[in-house]
N, C-alpha and C positions, 0 to 999 in steps of 0.2 A: 457193299450190296446190302440192301434191306432184305429181311426175310419175313414172309407171311405164312403163320401158320393157322391151319384151321381151314374150317369153311362155314358158310351160312347159307341158310336158305332166304330167298328174297321174293319180293313180291314182283309180279309182272311190270318190269320196266323196259330193261333191255336186260384222195390220200392227200399232203398237207405237211410239207417238210420245210423246216426253216434252216436257212444255211446250207442249202443244197441246190443243185440243178434241176429245176423240176421240168425241164423240157421234155424228159423222158420219164416221167413218174405216172403212174395209174392211179392219180390222186390230185386233189386242188381244193385250196380252199377259200380261192378268191373268185368272185364271179368275172367270167370271160369278157375280155375288153372290147370283143367286136360288137356293132351295133346291131343287137337283136332283141327279141321280144322276150323280157324276163318276167313279164307279170305272171304267166302260169308256174313260174318256177319259184314263187314265194313261199318260204318254209312254213309249214302249218304242222301243230302238233295234233291236230284233231283228225280223228279216226273214227272208225264204226265202234261205238262203246260196246256191243254185243260181239265182236271179233276176239278170239283168243289168239294171242300172237304166236307166230311161228319163229323158231329160233334158228338163225343161219350161222355158220362159221365160216369167215372169209379171210383168205391169204392176202397179204399187201405186200407189194414187190413182186420181182420175178428173178429167174435163176441167173438172167444177165443183169438186173439191177436189185440185188437183195437188200433188205433192212437189217443192218447189223447192229449189235450191242454198242460197238466202239463207237459208233457214228452218233449213237444218240439223237437220233430225230425225233422232233416234238410232234406227237398226236394229240396236243390238247384243244385245238380250236373246238369250239361249240357247235358249229355247224359245217359239216364236211361231204363233200359229194363223194358217194360211194360208186365206183366205176367198174363195170363189168365188160366183158369180151364180146366178140362179135356176135356170137351166138345169144341171142336174144334172150336175157334172163326169164325164167319163168318162176312162178311160185312166191316172189318176194313181193309184197304189196306194204302200204302204209300202215303202221302199227306194228310190223314185225320188229324182231330184235336181230341185230348184226354184231357178232362178235369178231374183232378182227385180230389176226395173228400174221407175225412177221415171217415171210419168204426168208431165210437166212438164219436169223436168229432163232426162229422157231418159239419165240416168246408171244404172249398175250399182248396187245397194244392198247385196247380200248372196247367199249362197246355201246352200240348205237339203237336209238329207235328211229325207224325209217319215218319221215315226216312229209316225203313227197312222192309222187307218181313217177313211173319209169318213164325216161326223156332220152333221145337220141341226140348226140353232139350234132352242132351243124358243120357244114363245110368251110365256113368261115373260122370255126374254132379249131378244125382239123389242121387249116392252113397256117394258125397263128401256132399251134402246139401239135406238132407230128404225132406225139405217142397216143393221141385219143383217137386215131385211125385205126389202132389196135383194141381201143376200150371204148369203143364208141356209145355205149348204154351207160347212163347213171341214174341213180336215186339219190335225192337229198336225207342226210340221217342228223338227228341230234344227239352230240355226244353226252353220255350219261357218267362219265368217269374221266371227266377232263385233267384232274388232278393226276390220276393214274396214267395216262396219255402223255403226260408231260415229265413222266419220270419213270416209264415203264421198264427200262433198261436196269434201274435200281432194284427193282424187285425180281425181274426176270423170271416170270412165271411160265415154265416151258409147257408148251401145248402136250408134248408126249408125256411128260411126268404127271401132268395133271389128268390125262386120260388115264395110265396106269393106276393112279390114286383113285379114280372113280371106279374103275373096273375092279380094284380089289375090295371097296367098300359096296357096290351095288353091284355084284357079279351076273345078276339075272336081267339087268335093266341094258338095253342097247343104247347106244351112243348116237346113231344116225336114226332117222325118221325111217328108212327103208329095213331097219332091224340089224345093222352090222354093229359089230362091236370094236370096230377099228376106224379109223380116218383116211384108210389107204386111198380113198377117191381125190384127196388133195395131192396126193403124189403123182397124180397122173394128168396135172395141170388144169384142174377144174378149178373156176371161179369163186366157188362157193358150195358148201353143203349143208345141206338142211340137217341138223340135230334134234335129238329129243330134249322136250322142256327140263327134264331132270337133269340132263347134262349141261344143258344152258344155263341153267340156275347155279348149277355147281361151279362153273367157271367163272360167273358172275359173281358168286359169293366169295371166290378166291380174290377177285380184284376189289371188291368192296372191303374185305378184309385188309386190304394194304392200305386204304385211305380213308378209313373211318375214324 
């Protein structure tokens, strides 16, 4: 297991399993096989140049289908669809940063810049992949740490360990945009939490320190 020491500040920058049954996964890398209009879904890195990106931490996996270290799932694809639950997600828009973390392993997986608008899945897609009924909203994201996403289990950056480290270094800075100093909201099944820019860049710095 590799060890990544130290952190670094980053500029503003910033689900897909190989060798596993994806029929129950809340993520995907391939375009749906259904005959649907995909023109509005074309990836685009363009966003409002004046927009200050927001930072989000998003769990991948569920208690019934966790992401475990020993399975070594690959999250290295450049373009990935970030799926959300039935409650229509608010706040995340093109240009924002989404950092993914594993339900089960508790490790950081990769980080993304949102490159597409929010879309609902189609009834045809749900018929083909039943798990999408539970995760019917998605946004397209561009992976900014492909190398890390393909070997995250070797570095095993624990979310809670990084949280404690950040709190020791910056005890007066909240980790969530709502002003909290914990990530307890993720323990209640939320599909994302908005975090502060400081904490987001801290996590990204740890990822980049592993792959530089």
